[in-house]
C-alpha positions as CSV (number, residue, x, y, z in Angstrom):
1,M,-5.2,-18.6,3.9
2,F,-6.2,-21.5,6.2
3,V,-7.0,-19.1,9.0
4,Q,-9.1,-17.0,6.7
5,L,-11.0,-20.1,5.5
6,A,-11.6,-21.2,9.1
7,L,-12.8,-17.7,10.1
8,S,-15.2,-17.5,7.2
9,R,-17.4,-20.1,8.9
10,L,-18.1,-17.7,11.7
11,H,-21.1,-15.4,11.5
12,I,-20.7,-12.2,13.6
13,P,-23.0,-9.2,13.1
14,F,-21.6,-5.7,12.6
15,P,-21.0,-3.7,14.6
16,S,-19.9,-6.0,17.4
17,N,-17.2,-6.3,20.0
18,A,-16.9,-10.0,19.4
19,P,-14.0,-9.7,16.9
20,T,-12.0,-7.8,19.5
21,A,-12.7,-10.4,22.1
22,L,-11.8,-13.2,19.7
23,L,-8.6,-11.5,18.7
24,G,-7.5,-11.0,22.3
25,A,-8.3,-14.6,23.1
26,A,-6.4,-15.9,20.1
27,A,-3.5,-13.5,20.5
28,V,-2.6,-14.7,24.0
29,P,-1.4,-18.2,23.1
30,L,0.2,-17.0,19.9
31,L,2.2,-14.3,21.6
32,A,3.0,-16.5,24.6
33,G,4.4,-19.1,22.2
34,L,6.5,-16.6,20.3
35,L,7.9,-15.1,23.6
36,A,8.6,-18.7,24.8
37,L,10.6,-19.3,21.6
38,A,12.5,-16.0,22.2
39,V,13.7,-17.0,25.7
40,S,13.9,-20.8,25.3
41,G,17.4,-22.2,25.6
42,R,16.6,-25.2,23.4
43,R,18.3,-25.8,20.1
44,W,16.7,-24.1,17.2
45,R,15.4,-26.6,14.7
46,A,13.8,-26.4,11.2
47,G,10.4,-27.1,12.9
48,T,10.9,-24.1,15.2
49,T,11.3,-21.9,12.1
50,V,8.1,-23.2,10.6
51,A,6.3,-22.7,13.9
52,T,7.5,-19.1,14.1
53,W,6.4,-18.4,10.5
54,S,3.0,-19.9,11.3
55,A,2.5,-18.0,14.5
56,L,3.6,-14.6,13.1
57,S,1.4,-15.1,10.0
58,A,-1.6,-16.2,12.0
59,L,-1.3,-13.2,14.3
60,S,-1.3,-10.8,11.3
61,T,-4.1,-12.6,9.6
62,L,-6.3,-12.7,12.7
63,A,-5.7,-9.0,13.4
64,L,-7.2,-8.1,9.9
65,A,-9.5,-10.9,9.1
66,L,-11.6,-10.8,12.4
67,P,-12.6,-7.1,12.1
68,L,-13.5,-7.7,8.4
69,L,-15.2,-11.0,9.0
70,G,-18.6,-9.8,7.8
71,T,-17.6,-8.1,4.6
72,Q,-16.0,-9.0,1.3
73,F,-14.3,-5.6,1.1
74,Y,-10.9,-4.8,2.5
75,L,-10.1,-1.8,4.8
76,G,-11.5,1.3,3.2
77,G,-14.1,-0.5,1.1
78,V,-14.2,1.0,-2.3
79,S,-13.6,4.6,-1.2
80,I,-10.8,7.1,-1.7
81,D,-7.4,5.3,-2.2
82,Q,-8.9,1.8,-2.2
83,E,-11.0,2.8,-5.2
84,F,-7.9,3.1,-7.4
85,R,-6.3,0.0,-6.0
86,L,-9.4,-2.0,-6.8
87,Q,-9.5,-0.4,-10.2
88,L,-5.9,-1.5,-10.9
89,I,-6.4,-5.1,-9.8
90,S,-9.6,-5.2,-11.9
91,R,-7.6,-4.1,-14.9
92,M,-4.9,-6.7,-14.3
93,A,-7.7,-9.4,-14.0
94,S,-9.2,-8.4,-17.3
95,S,-6.0,-9.1,-19.3
96,P,-2.5,-10.3,-18.6
97,A,-1.2,-7.2,-20.5
98,V,0.2,-4.6,-18.2
99,A,-2.1,-1.7,-19.1
100,D,-3.1,1.6,-17.5
101,M,-5.9,1.1,-14.9
102,T,-7.9,4.1,-16.3
103,Y,-7.1,5.1,-19.8
104,S,-7.5,2.8,-22.9
105,G,-4.4,2.3,-24.9
106,L,-1.8,3.6,-22.5
107,P,0.9,1.7,-20.6
108,S,0.6,1.6,-16.8
109,Y,2.1,4.6,-14.9
110,Y,1.9,2.9,-11.5
111,P,4.1,-0.2,-10.8
112,T,1.8,-3.2,-11.3
113,A,3.7,-6.3,-10.1
114,W,1.6,-6.9,-7.0
115,F,-1.6,-6.1,-8.7
116,W,-0.7,-8.2,-11.7
117,V,-0.3,-11.3,-9.5
118,G,-3.6,-10.7,-7.8
119,G,-5.3,-10.0,-11.1
120,R,-4.0,-13.2,-12.6
121,V,-5.2,-15.2,-9.5
122,A,-8.7,-13.7,-10.0
123,D,-8.7,-14.6,-13.7
124,V,-7.5,-18.2,-13.2
125,F,-10.1,-18.9,-10.5
126,D,-12.8,-16.9,-12.2
127,I,-13.4,-14.7,-9.2
128,P,-14.2,-11.0,-9.5
129,A,-11.1,-9.0,-8.8
130,W,-12.7,-6.9,-6.1
131,K,-13.5,-10.1,-4.2
132,V,-9.9,-11.3,-4.5
133,Y,-8.4,-8.1,-3.1
134,K,-9.3,-8.7,0.6
135,P,-7.9,-12.2,1.0
136,Y,-4.9,-11.3,-1.2
137,A,-4.2,-8.2,1.0
138,I,-4.4,-10.1,4.2
139,I,-2.2,-12.9,2.8
140,T,0.4,-10.3,1.8
141,M,0.5,-8.9,5.4
142,A,0.9,-12.5,6.7
143,V,3.7,-13.3,4.2
144,A,5.4,-10.0,5.1
145,A,5.7,-11.1,8.7
146,A,7.3,-14.4,7.7
147,L,9.7,-12.8,5.3
148,V,10.8,-10.1,7.8
149,F,11.6,-12.9,10.3
150,T,13.6,-14.7,7.7
151,V,15.7,-11.7,6.8
152,W,16.2,-10.6,10.4
153,S,17.4,-14.1,11.1
154,L,20.4,-13.4,8.8
155,V,21.7,-10.6,11.0
156,L,20.3,-11.4,14.5
157,R,20.1,-14.4,16.7
158,R,16.9,-16.2,15.8
159,R,15.4,-15.6,19.2
160,T,16.0,-11.9,19.0
161,A,14.7,-12.0,15.4
162,V,11.4,-13.2,16.7
163,L,11.0,-10.2,18.9
164,A,12.2,-7.8,16.2
165,T,9.7,-9.3,13.8
166,L,6.9,-9.1,16.3
167,A,7.7,-5.4,16.9
168,T,7.7,-4.8,13.1
169,A,4.4,-6.6,12.6
170,M,2.7,-4.5,15.3
171,V,3.9,-1.3,13.4
172,G,2.7,-2.8,10.1
173,L,-0.8,-3.6,11.4
174,R,-1.1,-0.1,12.8
175,F,0.4,1.9,10.0
176,G,0.9,-0.3,6.9
177,S,-2.3,-2.4,6.6
178,Y,-4.1,0.0,4.3
179,E,-1.3,-0.5,1.7
180,P,-0.3,-4.1,2.1
181,Y,1.9,-4.2,-1.0
182,S,3.9,-1.2,0.2
183,W,4.3,-2.6,3.7
184,L,5.8,-5.7,2.3
185,L,8.7,-3.5,1.1
186,A,8.7,-1.1,4.1
187,A,9.0,-3.9,6.6
188,L,12.0,-5.4,4.9
189,L,13.9,-2.2,4.5
190,P,15.5,-2.1,8.0
191,P,16.9,-5.6,7.9
192,V,17.9,-5.1,4.2
193,A,19.8,-2.0,5.3
194,V,21.7,-4.0,7.9
195,L,22.6,-6.5,5.2
196,V,23.8,-3.8,2.9
197,W,25.9,-2.3,5.6
198,H,27.5,-5.7,6.3
199,V,28.2,-6.3,2.6
200,L,29.7,-2.8,2.0
201,R,31.9,-2.9,5.1
202,C,33.3,-6.4,4.5
203,R,36.7,-6.6,2.7
204,L,36.1,-10.2,1.6
205,H,34.8,-10.9,-1.9
206,R,32.4,-13.7,-1.2
207,H,29.1,-11.8,-1.4
208,G,27.8,-12.6,-4.9
209,A,24.6,-14.2,-3.8
210,M,23.9,-11.5,-1.2
211,L,24.4,-8.8,-3.8
212,V,22.0,-10.5,-6.1
213,A,19.4,-10.8,-3.3
214,L,19.8,-7.1,-2.4
215,G,19.5,-6.1,-6.0
216,G,16.4,-8.2,-6.2
217,Y,14.9,-6.2,-3.3
218,V,15.7,-3.0,-5.1
219,G,14.2,-4.3,-8.3
220,L,11.1,-5.4,-6.4
221,C,10.7,-1.9,-5.0
222,G,10.8,-0.5,-8.5
223,A,8.2,-3.1,-9.7
224,V,5.8,-2.6,-6.8
225,Y,6.3,0.8,-5.2
226,T,8.4,3.5,-6.8
227,L,8.7,5.7,-3.8
228,Y,10.4,3.0,-1.8
229,L,12.8,2.5,-4.7
230,G,13.9,6.1,-4.3
231,F,14.1,5.9,-0.5
232,G,15.9,2.6,-0.6
233,L,18.5,3.9,-3.0
234,L,19.0,6.9,-0.7
235,V,19.7,4.6,2.3
236,I,22.0,2.4,0.3
237,L,24.0,5.3,-1.1
238,V,24.3,6.9,2.3
239,L,25.6,3.6,3.7
240,G,28.0,3.3,0.8
241,G,29.3,6.9,1.5
242,L,29.7,6.1,5.2
243,A,31.7,2.9,4.4
244,V,34.1,5.0,2.3
245,L,34.4,7.9,4.7
246,C,35.0,5.6,7.6
247,R,37.6,3.7,5.5
248,M,35.9,0.4,6.2
249,A,36.4,-0.7,2.6
250,P,38.2,0.6,-0.5
251,V,36.3,3.1,-2.7
252,R,36.5,0.7,-5.7
253,T,35.1,-2.2,-3.7
254,V,32.2,-0.2,-2.4
255,A,31.5,1.3,-5.8
256,L,31.5,-2.1,-7.6
257,R,29.1,-3.6,-5.0
258,L,26.8,-0.6,-5.3
259,V,26.9,-1.0,-9.1
260,A,26.1,-4.7,-8.8
261,I,23.1,-4.1,-6.6
262,G,21.9,-1.4,-9.0
263,A,22.4,-3.6,-12.1
264,V,20.4,-6.5,-10.7
265,G,17.7,-4.1,-9.5
266,L,17.4,-2.5,-12.9
267,A,17.2,-5.9,-14.6
268,V,14.3,-6.9,-12.4
269,M,12.3,-3.7,-12.8
270,L,13.1,-2.7,-16.3
271,P,10.6,-5.1,-18.1
272,L,7.7,-3.4,-16.2
273,W,9.1,0.1,-16.8
274,L,10.0,-0.1,-20.5
275,P,6.5,0.2,-22.0
276,Y,5.9,3.4,-20.1
277,L,9.3,4.8,-20.5
278,R,9.2,4.4,-24.3
279,V,6.0,6.4,-24.7
280,W,7.0,8.9,-22.0
281,L,10.2,9.8,-23.8
282,R,8.4,10.1,-27.2
283,S,5.7,12.3,-25.5
284,G,8.2,14.9,-24.2
285,R,8.5,13.5,-20.7
286,P,5.2,14.9,-19.2
287,A,5.1,15.3,-15.4
288,G,2.5,13.7,-13.3
289,A,0.6,15.0,-10.3
290,A,1.2,12.0,-8.1
291,P,3.8,13.8,-5.9
292,R,1.6,16.8,-5.6
293,F,0.1,15.8,-2.2
294,L,0.8,17.3,1.2
295,P,-1.4,16.0,4.0
296,I,-0.6,16.9,7.6
297,E,1.3,13.6,8.0
298,S,3.8,14.8,5.4
299,A,4.2,18.3,6.9
300,V,4.9,17.2,10.5
301,L,8.0,15.1,11.5
302,P,7.0,11.8,13.1
303,M,8.1,11.6,16.7
304,P,7.1,8.2,17.8
305,M,9.6,8.3,20.7
306,L,7.6,11.0,22.4
307,E,4.2,9.3,22.2
308,L,2.7,8.6,25.6
309,S,2.0,4.9,24.9
310,L,3.7,1.5,25.1
311,S,4.8,1.8,21.4
312,G,6.2,5.2,22.2
313,A,8.2,3.8,25.1
314,I,9.6,1.1,22.8
315,C,10.6,3.7,20.2
316,L,12.1,5.9,23.0
317,A,14.2,3.0,24.1
318,G,15.2,2.5,20.5
319,T,16.3,6.1,20.1
320,V,18.4,5.9,23.2
321,W,20.0,2.6,22.1
322,L,20.8,3.9,18.6
323,V,22.7,6.9,20.2
324,V,24.5,4.9,22.8
325,A,25.4,1.9,20.6
326,A,26.3,4.0,17.4
327,R,30.0,3.6,17.8
328,R,30.2,-0.1,18.6
329,S,27.3,-1.8,16.9
330,P,26.9,-2.2,13.1
331,L,23.3,-3.0,13.7
332,A,22.8,0.4,15.4
333,Q,24.7,2.1,12.6
334,A,22.5,0.7,9.9
335,L,19.2,1.3,11.7
336,G,20.4,4.8,12.6
337,A,21.1,5.5,9.0
338,V,17.5,4.3,8.1
339,V,16.0,6.7,10.7
340,V,18.2,9.6,9.7
341,C,17.5,9.1,6.0
342,G,13.8,9.0,6.9
343,Y,14.0,12.5,8.5
344,V,16.2,13.7,5.6
345,W,13.4,12.5,3.2
346,Y,10.9,14.7,5.2
347,G,13.3,17.6,4.7
348,L,13.7,17.0,1.0
349,S,10.0,16.7,0.6
350,T,9.6,20.2,2.2
351,L,12.3,21.6,-0.1
352,A,10.5,20.1,-3.1
353,L,7.6,22.4,-2.4
354,A,9.7,25.1,-4.0
355,V,9.2,23.4,-7.4
356,G,5.6,22.5,-6.8
357,Q,6.1,18.9,-5.7
358,S,6.4,16.8,-2.6
359,L,8.1,13.5,-1.9
360,L,5.1,11.9,-0.2
361,A,7.0,11.8,3.1
362,L,4.1,10.3,5.0
363,R,4.9,7.0,3.4
364,I,8.3,7.0,5.1
365,G,6.8,7.3,8.5
366,P,6.1,3.6,9.0
367,I,9.7,2.8,8.1
368,I,11.0,5.2,10.8
369,Y,8.5,3.6,13.3
370,A,9.6,0.1,12.4
371,A,13.4,0.9,12.7
372,L,12.9,2.5,16.1
373,A,10.7,-0.3,17.3
374,V,13.3,-2.9,16.4
375,A,16.1,-0.8,17.9
376,G,14.0,-0.6,21.1
377,V,13.6,-4.4,21.2
378,V,17.4,-4.9,20.7
379,G,18.1,-2.3,23.3
380,V,15.9,-4.0,25.9
381,V,17.5,-7.4,25.1
382,E,21.0,-5.9,25.5
383,G,20.0,-4.1,28.7
384,L,18.7,-7.4,30.2
385,Q,21.9,-9.2,29.2
386,A,24.0,-6.4,30.8
387,L,21.8,-6.6,33.9
388,R,22.3,-10.4,34.1
389,G,26.1,-9.9,34.2
390,R,25.7,-7.6,37.3
391,L,23.3,-9.7,39.3
392,S,23.8,-12.9,41.2
393,G,21.9,-16.1,40.3
394,A,19.4,-15.5,43.1
395,Q,18.9,-11.9,42.1
396,W,18.6,-12.7,38.4
397,G,16.0,-15.5,38.8
398,P,12.9,-13.4,39.1
399,V,13.9,-11.0,36.3
400,V,13.2,-13.4,33.4
401,P,9.6,-14.3,34.3
402,V,8.8,-10.7,35.1
403,A,10.2,-9.6,31.8
404,I,8.2,-12.3,29.9
405,V,5.0,-11.4,31.7
406,L,5.5,-7.7,31.0
407,A,6.3,-8.4,27.4
408,L,3.2,-10.6,27.0
409,V,0.9,-8.1,28.7
410,G,2.3,-5.3,26.5
411,A,2.0,-7.3,23.3
412,V,-1.6,-8.3,24.1
413,A,-2.5,-4.7,24.9
414,L,-1.1,-3.6,21.5
415,V,-3.0,-6.3,19.6
416,Q,-6.3,-5.5,21.3
417,T,-6.1,-1.9,20.2
418,L,-5.8,-2.8,16.5
419,P,-9.5,-3.2,15.8
420,Y,-9.9,0.5,16.9
421,V,-6.9,1.7,14.9
422,V,-7.9,0.1,11.6
423,A,-11.2,1.7,10.6
424,T,-13.6,-0.9,9.1
425,D,-16.8,1.1,8.7
426,Q,-16.5,1.7,4.9
427,A,-15.8,-1.9,4.3
428,Y,-19.3,-2.6,5.7
429,T,-21.2,0.4,4.3
430,D,-19.8,0.7,0.8
431,Y,-21.8,-1.0,-1.9
432,Y,-21.0,-4.3,-3.8
433,P,-21.7,-4.5,-7.5
434,S,-25.0,-6.1,-6.5
435,G,-26.2,-2.7,-5.1
436,L,-26.1,-4.1,-1.5
437,T,-23.7,-3.4,1.3
438,A,-22.1,-6.1,3.5
439,L,-25.0,-5.5,5.9
440,G,-27.6,-6.3,3.2
441,E,-28.7,-2.7,3.1
442,S,-29.7,-0.7,0.0
443,R,-30.8,2.9,0.2
444,P,-32.1,4.4,-3.1
445,L,-30.6,7.8,-2.2
446,D,-27.1,6.2,-2.3
447,D,-25.4,6.1,-5.7
448,G,-24.0,2.6,-4.9
449,A,-27.5,1.2,-4.6
450,W,-27.8,1.4,-8.4
451,N,-24.6,-0.5,-9.2
452,A,-26.3,-3.6,-10.5
453,Q,-28.8,-1.7,-12.6
454,L,-26.1,0.5,-14.1
455,D,-24.0,-2.6,-15.0
456,S,-26.9,-4.5,-16.6
457,T,-28.1,-1.3,-18.5
458,I,-24.7,-0.6,-19.9
459,A,-24.3,-4.2,-21.0
460,E,-27.8,-4.3,-22.5
461,L,-27.5,-1.0,-24.4
462,S,-23.9,-1.5,-25.6
463,G,-23.8,-5.3,-26.1
464,K,-20.2,-5.3,-25.0
465,A,-18.1,-6.4,-22.1
466,P,-16.9,-3.8,-19.6
467,E,-13.2,-4.0,-20.7
468,Q,-14.3,-3.1,-24.3
469,L,-15.9,0.2,-23.3
470,V,-14.7,3.7,-22.5
471,V,-17.0,5.3,-20.0
472,L,-17.4,8.9,-18.8
473,S,-19.1,8.5,-15.4
474,T,-19.7,10.7,-12.4
475,H,-20.1,7.4,-10.4
476,S,-16.4,6.4,-10.1
477,P,-16.8,3.2,-8.1
478,L,-18.0,1.6,-11.4
479,Y,-14.3,1.5,-12.5
480,A,-13.2,-0.2,-9.3
481,L,-15.8,-2.9,-9.3
482,L,-15.8,-3.6,-13.1
483,P,-13.0,-3.2,-15.6
484,F,-14.4,-0.3,-17.6
485,H,-11.9,2.1,-19.1
486,S,-12.5,5.7,-18.1
487,F,-12.2,8.7,-20.3
488,Q,-11.0,10.7,-17.3
489,E,-9.6,9.8,-13.9
490,L,-11.4,11.6,-11.1
491,S,-8.2,12.7,-9.3
492,P,-5.2,14.2,-11.1
493,Q,-2.9,12.5,-8.6
494,Y,-3.9,9.1,-9.9
495,A,-4.0,10.1,-13.6
496,N,-1.4,8.8,-16.0
497,P,0.9,11.7,-17.1
498,L,0.6,10.5,-20.7
499,A,-3.2,11.0,-20.6
500,D,-3.2,14.9,-20.7
501,F,-5.5,15.2,-17.7
502,D,-6.1,18.9,-18.0
503,A,-6.7,18.7,-21.7
504,R,-9.2,15.9,-21.3
505,R,-11.0,17.9,-18.6
506,L,-11.3,20.9,-20.9
507,A,-12.6,18.5,-23.7
508,V,-15.4,17.3,-21.4
509,E,-16.3,20.9,-20.7
510,S,-16.4,21.6,-24.4
511,W,-18.6,18.6,-25.0
512,A,-21.1,20.0,-22.5
513,R,-21.3,23.2,-24.5
514,S,-22.3,21.3,-27.7
515,T,-25.1,23.0,-29.5
516,S,-26.7,19.7,-30.7
517,T,-26.4,16.0,-30.7
518,A,-24.7,16.2,-34.1
519,D,-22.2,18.7,-32.7
520,L,-21.4,16.4,-29.8
521,V,-21.0,13.4,-32.0
522,H,-18.6,15.4,-34.3
523,Q,-16.5,16.5,-31.3
524,L,-16.3,12.9,-30.0
525,D,-15.3,11.6,-33.4
526,T,-12.6,14.2,-33.8
527,S,-11.2,13.7,-30.3
528,P,-7.4,13.1,-30.1
529,W,-8.1,10.3,-27.6
530,R,-10.4,7.3,-27.7
531,P,-13.8,8.9,-26.9
532,P,-16.3,7.5,-24.4
533,T,-19.1,5.4,-25.9
534,V,-21.0,5.3,-22.6
535,F,-22.0,8.3,-20.5
536,V,-23.3,7.9,-16.9
537,L,-24.4,11.3,-15.7
538,R,-26.4,12.5,-12.7
539,S,-29.8,14.0,-13.5
540,G,-30.4,17.4,-12.0
541,A,-32.9,20.2,-12.3
542,D,-30.5,22.2,-14.5
543,G,-29.2,19.3,-16.7
544,L,-26.9,16.2,-16.5
545,H,-24.0,16.6,-14.1
546,M,-20.5,15.2,-14.4
547,T,-18.2,15.7,-11.4
548,M,-14.7,16.9,-12.4
549,S,-11.6,18.0,-10.4
550,V,-8.7,20.3,-10.7
551,D,-5.4,20.2,-8.8
552,E,-4.9,23.0,-6.2
553,F,-1.7,21.8,-4.6
554,P,-0.4,22.6,-1.9
555,R,-3.8,23.5,-0.4
556,A,-4.7,21.2,2.6
557,V,-7.7,20.1,0.4
558,D,-5.7,19.9,-2.8
559,L,-8.6,18.9,-5.1
560,K,-11.2,21.3,-6.2
561,R,-14.4,19.5,-7.3
562,Y,-16.8,21.1,-9.7
563,E,-19.7,20.2,-11.9
564,V,-19.8,20.1,-15.6
565,V,-23.5,20.3,-16.7
566,F,-24.7,18.7,-20.0
567,P,-28.0,20.0,-21.5
568,D,-30.9,17.6,-20.9
569,G,-31.7,16.9,-24.5
570,L,-28.1,16.5,-25.7
571,F,-28.3,12.7,-25.9
572,T,-31.7,12.4,-27.4
573,G,-30.6,12.5,-31.0
574,P,-30.2,9.5,-33.3
575,G,-26.5,9.0,-32.2
576,F,-27.4,7.7,-28.7
577,V,-29.7,5.4,-26.9
578,T,-30.6,6.4,-23.3
579,R,-32.2,5.1,-20.2
580,D,-32.8,6.5,-16.7
581,V,-31.3,4.4,-13.9
582,G,-32.2,5.9,-10.5
583,P,-30.5,9.3,-10.2
584,F,-28.4,8.7,-13.4
585,L,-28.9,8.9,-17.1
586,V,-27.1,6.2,-19.1
587,A,-26.4,7.2,-22.7
588,V,-24.7,4.8,-25.1
589,R,-23.6,5.6,-28.6
590,R,-25.3,3.5,-31.2
C-alpha cells in the first residue's frame, strides 16, 4: 500500500515507456537483494523474513501499479470479466448482506468472501467500490507473494523458498493478475500440496494444527473460488490414494486426516454457501451456465516446458527434475501430483463436453506453470549442489557469481516483459462514472460518455438510490459502476441459476410486444420476478433497442447477441416518465 501511495505522486502520460523503464530500474535492486538472501551464508533472522516479505510484495506491486499509474481502473477496465467483478464488489459495498450481484432478492451464486472484504473497506472509508478495486487487487497480489514465501518456508530451506516464491510471483504476474483473488489460492496450492503429502505420509499423530490449517485453505477455496475447491480436493484425494497404495500410512490414518481436512474446510465455507444452497434445493437444483465456456486455452493442453523462452527453459528443467527425482524426493512427488492432476483436469473437462459442460480448464493452467517453475528452481539448486561436490574449490569459485549474474539477468528480463504481457489499454480508455476516461477524453459517440447523465437522470426521475432500483439496461457498465440491480444479466455464464435466465429473456421479448403502455404495465405487475422500474434503452430508427444474449456453447463464440426492439411510443403513457440522454431513452415508472 505504501508503494502505491508513493507512486501516486508521479504523473506519467499514457501511452509511455516510462513505467517500463521505472520498473526495470526498481526491479534490479529488489531482485539483487532477494538473490543475495538466497545465496547468503548468514544466519536467517526475523528481520530477514520481514525484508523478504517487503521485497517480494514491492516487486509485485511495482509490476502492476506502474503500468496502471495514470488510471483508477484495474487491468481490463470495466470490460468483459472485470465488469462482473466490479459489479460484485459494488454490491458488497452497498450492503453487508451477501446478496447476488445482479438479481434483487437472491442469494449470491458466486463465492463472495474476497469481494465482501473489499466492499466493506469501500463502505467504511466511503470510497466508491470501483475505485477500491484497483488498489485492493494490487494489494492482494502483493500479499499472495508474502504468503507463498511463508508457506514454502515450511517445506523448503528459507533461501530456496525465496527462489521458489520469486518463480511463483513471475508466473502470477504473467497469468494470474487479471484474477487476483483466484491467484491468491492458485499460488498457494503447490506448497499446500507438499504439506498435505507430508501430513498424509507421516505415521506420527502430532498434526492437529497443520490439519486445521490445511482445512482452512480448502474452506477458503470454497469461500473465494469454487473451481479451486474442486481441483484442490482432487489433488488432496490423489495424494491420499498414493499414500495408501504406497503403504506409507495405514488406511485408517489417511482417511481420518482427509476427513479432518474436509470437516474444517466445510465449517469455513458453509456459512457462505448455506443461503444459496437452501434456495437451490427448494428450487429443484437448477443448473447454471458458468461451466459452459470453452476458449482455446481450455481446449489445448498447456506445454510451458516447450516454450522457446526463459520461463520455458525453467519449466523444462522442472519437468526433467520431477521425473528424475520422483522416486527419492517427497517434494517432487507432491509437485508431480499437482502437475499430473492439472492435466487430468484438462482431460475431465474435455469429457464433460459430452454432457454439455466444461470444467474451465484454462484456470488450472497457471497452477501447472507455477508447479513446474518451482520444480525448475529446485532442480537447478540441486544441480548446482551436485556440481559443487564434484568440483574442487578453485573450480567451484567462479560458478556461484556466474549463477547469480545469470539469475539476476534472467529475472530482470522477465520483469521487464510484464508491461507488455498485462494489457492496460482498456484501463485507460474505458469510462469512469463521470463520463470521462483516465485520459480525460469523452466522445459523445461512446456509450460511456453518458454515464454521469444517465446516473443523474435516473436519480432525478426515480428519487431513489441505485441499490433500491431494478434496471433493464442495454448499457451494462452501469451495474459495475453503481449498485443498481439488473432485471437480466447480459451473459448467461454470469447469471444466477436461481434467476431463470432464459425465462427472463423471453419475458423481455414479451414486454417488447406489448400493444400499449397499459399492457406493458400489466405484464410488469404480473411478472413472477421483481420487475424493472427503470429502462435504459438505445434509441434507433426502428424503436428502442435492448441487447440480449443466448448461450450457444460449445461454439468458439459461445454467446449470440441479438436485439429486442420496443416500440417508440410504448413508454409515453401515464405509467412512465421519460427523458432522452444521448443515444439512450431513460424511462422510469411513476
